[in-house]
N, C-alpha and C positions, 0 to 999 in steps of 0.2 A: 504494499499500500505506500502513494506517495502522498506527503503533506503539501500545504499551498506553497513551498518552497521548489517543489518538485523534487524534493530528497526521499529517499526511501525510508520508511519505517520499519525497522525489524524489532520483533516482540518476543518477549521471554529471556530467561536467563542464558540458556545454552546458547543463544544466536549472540546475543548481546556481549557475552565475555567472550566468544571465538574472535567476534570481529574486534574487541579492545587487545586482546591477547595477540593476536596476529599482526595489528597495525598496519596492514596493507590499503587503507583507504581512508579518506576523511569521515569523521565522524561527530558528531555531537548536535545539539545537546543531548545528555542521557536523562529520561523522564522516568521517575519512581514514585511508587507508592508510600507516602509516608508512614503507613500503620505496617508495612511489611518489614520485620527485620529478620534477617537468617543471615548465617555465615557468608553464603553466596552473594546475597544482596551487599553485604559490607565489603566484600572482594571486588565486586564489580565497580561499587562506587568509587573505592580507592583506585582501582586502575582507571577509570575516568578523570579523576582528578589528579593522578600523577601525569596524564598525558595532556592535562590543561583543557581537559573538556568539561563544560557547564553541567552541573547535576540540579535538575529541576524537579521540586516535590510537586506531584497534583494529587487531588483525590480521585479515587477508584473510578468514580462516575465520568470524569473526564479523560482519565486513560480509555475506558471503554468507547467514548464517543471518538478520540484520537485514531484507535486502532480500528474502530468499525466493528469490534467484536469484544468478546470477554474472555479471550484464552492467551492473553498477554501474561498473567501471570503477576502483575503490577509492576511491569518494567518495559519500556520502549527504547529506542535508540534509532536517532536520525543519522544517516550513513549514505554516502555516495556509492556509486556502483563499483564492484570489484572489477579491475581491468585484467582481462587474460591476455599475455604477451604473446607473440610468435614466436615459435621454436628458435627462430634464428638469433633472436634475442639473447639465448642463455650464452653463458660464457663460462662455466665452472662444470667440472666432471659429474657423471652420473652412473650407477651400475645397477639400480632396481628399479627398471621404468615398466609403465603399463600404458600400451595405446588401447583404446576402447572405439570400437565401432557400432553404429547402429542403435544408440541408445535414442529413444525419442522422448521418453517421459520423466519430469523432474524428480521424481521419488525413486525411479529404477538408479539415475545418475548419483544422486544423494547416497543411495545403498551403497554403489560401487566407491564412492568417494570415503566413506566411512569403512569399507573394506579395506581398500589398498592403503590407506591411512594408518589403520590399525595393524597391517602387516608390514608396515615399515617401509612403503615405497618412497624412493626418492623424488619420482617425478610421474605426472599423470599427463597424456597425451590425448587430446580429444579433437576431431576433424572440426573446422571452423565453423560455427555456429553462434547465433547471438542468444545466450540464455539469461539475459538480463531480466526479462518480464518474470522469470520462474526461479529468481536466486535466491528468494525469500525461503521458497518452498525446498530447493535444494540444500540452502544451509541447514534448514531444520530437519530435513531428513536424515541428513549426514551427521548429525549430531555435532556439528561446527567444524567437523573435518574437512569440510568443502573449503573454508576459509584457511586452514593452516597448510592444507596441502599444496604442495608446487604442481599449477597446472599450467599447460600452454597449448596453445592451438598449433595444428600442423598438417597439410594434405600429405597425400602419402608419398610424393617425390621428397618432400621438406623432412619428413619422417626417415626415410631410407638415406637420405644425404645425411643427416644429424647422426644416425646409428653408425655408418660407415667411417666419419670423421671420429667418432667417440671410441671406436672398436667395441661397439657394443652387438651381441648377437641377437638375433630376432626368434623368438620361439613364438610359433603360431599355433593357436587351439584349431587343428584343422586334421581331419581322418585321414587322408590320401597319404600313403608313404610315411605312416606315423607310427611313433613308438607309443606304449601305455604310458600314461603319468605317473603310473606306480613304480616303473622301472628306470622314469627319467632323471638324469642328473644334471641341475641347471649350471650354466656357465657362470662364472663370477661376476661377468657383467651381462646383462640381457634384459632385453624388453620381450615382456609377455603381452601378444596380441590376441585380441579377443573380439570377435564379431556380435551381432543380433542373432537371435534364436533362428529369425525366419532367412534371412541373407547372408549371412557368416561376413567372413571377411573379403574385401576387396581383392580382385585378381592381380593388382601390382603387390599388395603387400604379401600375398601368398608366392608370388613368384620370387619374391626378396627373401623368403624366410630361409634359416639355417637350420631350424628344428621344427617339425609338424609333431605335435603331441595331441593324443585324446585322453579324454575321462573314461575310464573303465567303469561300467555301470555293475549294479548288484543281482540285474536279472536282463531279459530279452526287454528292451525298452528303446522302440525307435523313434524318439523324439529328443530333440536338444533341450539342453537346460536354459533357463533364461540367462540374460547376461549376467544379472548381478549376482546369480548363483555360480555361475561358471567362474565368474571373477574370484567368488571367495574361495572355491576349491582351490584353483591354481595358488591364490596368494598365500594360503593358510598351509597348502602342501609345501612350498616353497621355504616359508619362515620354519616349518617344522622340520624339515629336512636339514637347512642352516643350522638349528639348535641343537639337532642329534649329532650333527658332523662335529660342530665345536666341542660337544661333551666327549667323543670319541678322541679327539686329538687331545 
């Protein structure tokens, strides 16, 4: 929701806290219910004041009117849009990258962000698209991970060039000439590419693949997992194998 100054209003402690902790966009003022006092509220107010952001106390009824709902939990934050850069603007090195195609729903994108962030991803690469109208939904669905995760846009050619330049191997979720995920050993530097359940990955990405890998099912089921579920399987398989390998060494 936008206010009269065309700044977006973000609601709830999770969204407000993640924006203030990440510090990736202009923000403020922060509006809070003076009757609500929790450790989370105190911490978020502290973050705002530390960043020089005005904290305004407003009665719950006024917050309801500003938000257009009662789901804000007593906290609203004005903030600008998060600017997602192009992959060509990156300068540091990466080793744990995810490329996701075919996500159309903001709740699914939020789930993907939450998953790869929790699993330790360095970078999430998305095909170019304007998600600004759904950024509040994505942020809430990701439990704040969307704000903290490093995200860039890239088309297929830009991604492939970036991976070659950084010597990152491309691992595609694709069944042809593939090996089971259960037997797969991840390269030290890799980009895991996953497509939508209906269309899968684009031809250019598949042709550039260094490794094709598939998820082995527990029964005869001839349907693909949705993107968010597939992402979770790959992300935590990779993480758990790394944890096990560290213990062995």
